[in-house]
C-alpha positions in Angstrom: 101.2 80.6 75.4 100.4 84.0 77.2 101.3 87.0 75.1 102.5 89.8 77.3 102.5 93.5 76.1 105.1 95.7 78.3 104.4 100.0 78.1 107.9 101.2 78.7 105.9 104.5 79.6 109.7 106.7 79.5 109.7 109.0 76.9 113.0 108.9 74.6 115.0 111.6 76.4 114.5 109.8 79.4 115.5 106.7 78.4 118.5 107.9 76.7 119.5 109.7 80.2 118.9 106.1 82.0 121.0 104.7 79.7 123.6 107.2 80.0 123.6 106.6 83.9 124.0 102.5 83.5 120.4 102.1 84.4 118.9 99.4 82.4 115.8 100.3 80.0 112.5 99.9 81.8 110.9 98.0 79.2 113.5 95.4 80.1 113.7 95.2 83.7 109.9 94.3 83.3 110.1 92.2 80.6 112.9 89.8 82.5 111.1 89.8 85.6 108.0 88.5 83.6 110.0 85.8 81.8 111.3 84.9 84.8 108.1 84.2 86.1 106.7 82.9 83.1 109.4 81.7 80.9 106.9 80.4 77.9 105.1 83.6 77.3 105.4 85.6 74.7 106.5 89.5 75.3 106.7 92.5 73.6 107.8 95.9 74.4 105.6 99.3 73.0 107.2 102.8 74.3 103.7 104.0 74.9 105.0 107.6 75.5 106.6 108.3 72.0 104.7 109.8 69.1 105.8 107.4 67.2 103.7 104.7 69.6 100.9 102.4 67.9 99.3 99.4 69.4 97.2 97.9 66.5 94.8 95.9 68.8 95.0 95.8 72.5 92.7 92.7 72.7 95.3 90.6 71.3 97.0 90.5 73.9 95.9 88.5 77.5 98.0 91.1 80.0 99.5 94.5 79.7 102.3 95.7 82.3 103.3 99.5 82.9 106.6 100.2 83.6 107.7 103.6 86.3 108.2 107.1 84.2 110.2 110.2 84.8 106.8 112.2 83.7 104.4 113.7 85.5 101.0 112.3 85.0 98.8 115.4 85.7 100.9 117.3 83.2 98.6 118.0 80.2 101.2 116.9 77.5 100.8 114.6 74.6 103.5 112.0 75.9 101.4 111.8 79.3 97.8 111.9 78.0 98.1 109.3 75.2 99.2 107.0 77.8 96.0 108.0 79.7 93.8 106.9 76.8 95.7 103.9 76.2 95.2 102.8 79.8 91.2 103.9 79.4 91.1 101.6 76.2 92.3 99.0 78.3 90.2 99.7 80.9 87.4 99.3 78.1 88.4 96.2 76.6 88.7 94.7 80.1 93.1 93.6 79.3 94.4 92.5 82.8 96.6 95.4 84.3 99.8 95.5 86.4 102.4 98.0 87.3 104.7 100.2 89.0 104.8 103.6 90.3 103.8 105.4 87.1 101.3 102.5 86.5 99.4 103.4 90.0 99.0 107.1 89.1 98.2 106.6 85.5 95.1 103.7 86.2 93.9 105.8 89.2 93.9 109.1 86.8 92.4 106.7 84.1 89.8 105.8 86.3 88.6 109.4 87.6 91.1 109.8 90.5 93.4 112.7 90.9 97.5 113.1 91.6 99.5 115.4 93.1 103.2 115.7 94.2 103.8 114.6 97.3 104.1 117.6 99.7 106.1 114.8 102.3 108.3 114.8 99.4 110.5 112.4 97.7 110.7 108.8 98.1 114.0 107.2 97.2 115.6 104.0 97.2 113.5 102.1 100.1 110.0 102.8 100.4 109.9 101.7 104.7 107.4 100.3 106.6 104.8 99.4 103.9 101.7 98.1 105.5 98.6 95.9 104.7 95.3 97.2 105.0 92.6 94.7 106.2 91.6 94.3 102.0 95.5 94.1 101.1 96.0 91.3 103.8 93.2 89.6 102.4 94.1 89.6 99.1 95.4 86.6 97.5 98.1 88.6 95.1 99.6 89.2 98.7 99.5 85.7 100.1 102.9 84.8 101.4 104.0 88.7 102.1 104.3 90.0 105.7 102.1 92.6 107.0 104.9 95.1 107.0 107.7 95.0 104.5 110.0 97.1 102.3 110.4 97.8 98.6 112.5 99.8 96.8 110.9 103.0 95.1 111.5 106.4 93.4 108.9 108.8 92.9 108.1 112.3 93.8 103.9 112.1 93.4 101.4 110.4 94.8 97.8 109.9 94.9 95.4 112.4 95.7 92.0 111.1 95.3 91.0 107.3 94.5 88.6 107.0 91.5 84.9 104.8 92.6 86.1 101.2 92.0 89.7 101.2 94.2 90.8 99.4 97.0 93.7 100.6 98.9 95.7 97.6 99.5 98.9 99.0 101.0 100.5 102.4 102.3 103.2 103.7 104.6 104.2 106.9 106.4 105.0 108.7 103.5 102.9 107.8 100.8 99.3 106.6 101.5 98.4 104.5 98.6 101.5 102.1 98.0 99.1 99.5 96.3 96.0 99.5 94.7 93.7 97.4 92.9 91.8 99.4 90.3 88.2 98.1 89.1 87.0 100.7 86.5 84.9 99.5 83.3 85.4 96.2 82.1 88.9 95.9 83.5 91.0 95.5 86.8 94.5 96.9 87.4 96.9 96.0 89.8 99.4 98.4 90.9 101.9 99.2 93.3 104.0 102.8 94.2 107.1 100.9 94.6 109.0 98.6 92.1 109.6 94.7 92.3 111.5 94.8 89.1 114.1 97.0 90.9 117.6 95.7 92.7 120.5 97.8 94.5 122.2 97.9 91.3 119.2 99.3 89.3 118.9 101.7 92.6 122.8 102.6 92.1 122.2 103.7 88.4 119.2 105.5 89.4 121.0 107.5 92.1 123.0 109.1 89.0 120.1 109.7 86.4 118.4 111.8 89.6 121.8 113.0 91.1 120.7 116.4 90.9 117.3 116.1 92.7 118.5 113.6 95.1 121.0 116.3 96.6 118.3 119.5 96.2 116.1 117.6 98.4 118.2 116.6 101.0 118.6 112.4 100.5 122.2 113.0 100.0 124.3 115.8 101.8 126.3 116.3 98.6 128.1 114.7 96.2 130.3 112.8 98.2 127.4 111.4 99.7 125.8 110.3 96.9 128.9 108.6 95.6 129.3 106.6 98.9 125.4 105.7 98.4 126.1 104.3 95.0 129.2 102.8 96.1 127.4 101.1 98.6 124.3 100.3 96.7 126.3 98.6 94.0 128.3 96.3 96.8 125.4 95.2 98.5 123.8 94.3 94.8 127.3 92.1 94.2 126.8 90.8 98.0 123.7 90.3 99.2 124.2 88.4 102.4 127.1 90.7 103.7 125.7 91.7 106.8 127.4 95.1 107.2 126.2 96.1 104.1 123.0 95.1 104.6 123.3 97.0 108.1 124.8 100.1 106.6 121.6 100.4 104.3 119.1 98.7 106.3 118.0 96.2 104.0 116.6 92.6 104.3 115.0 89.9 102.5 112.2 91.9 100.8 114.1 93.4 98.7 117.3 91.0 98.5 115.3 87.9 97.6 113.8 87.9 94.4 111.1 85.5 95.2 110.3 88.0 98.3 110.6 91.1 96.1 108.6 89.9 93.3 106.2 88.3 95.2 103.1 89.8 93.9 104.0 89.6 90.7 104.3 85.8 90.8 100.9 86.0 92.8 99.2 87.9 90.3 100.1 85.7 87.7 99.5 82.7 89.1 96.1 84.1 89.8 95.9 85.3 86.1 97.2 82.5 84.4 97.3 79.7 86.6 100.1 77.1 85.6 99.5 74.0 83.8 
């Protein structure tokens, strides 16, 4: 029975705001996703941004999984730097790691790369035209994945410089690095800029959570546009086969079918922890 550690990387104020917006806790989303694919696993959640965060022995876990976060990786703040230190310790110990969004930026910085605010702006809702590189197309984690696909996303930052030992596996016109495998010290970290753990109901809730920024950035024109987008996302979550809703949000099975949406998660688990 594998023992997994999920690192919920949101700080406490952000977790409270997520809850108020009706969003699921990031750690719970990851735990539920892992248990769907490995129901026999033991999954623990730790809150890696909290001052009280304490993990006695990382080597006691078979793998670690990092969620997204509303923190900024290049800010010199304890809730950020302690997470970078934790990722470095996992690299040192050789604990296999997998994660979303913040996780990619975290792994990059922990291994010696840099991140920045994306000059192309916010990518939210659906990351479109994610395209596999030659290395990505040949990587077994992407087996079964189309060469070009869409995925759920929510981020303002991007990888600026890659560390040594990093392989870019996918990218698009907004973010050059949408997926990477980072080999550093004794460890390997597979991370995606996108979110396989999300669905349209979570995007609806995140739209409430990030309402001001989405309007300020022009993702929607105004409050009425935001509410219409939220309503459409929730309606499609409730009725995923509705052709009009699919067309309106320009969504396909890559995000609406769990098996397709979580293709890389399932493959990574099969490769790292083969079923017996």
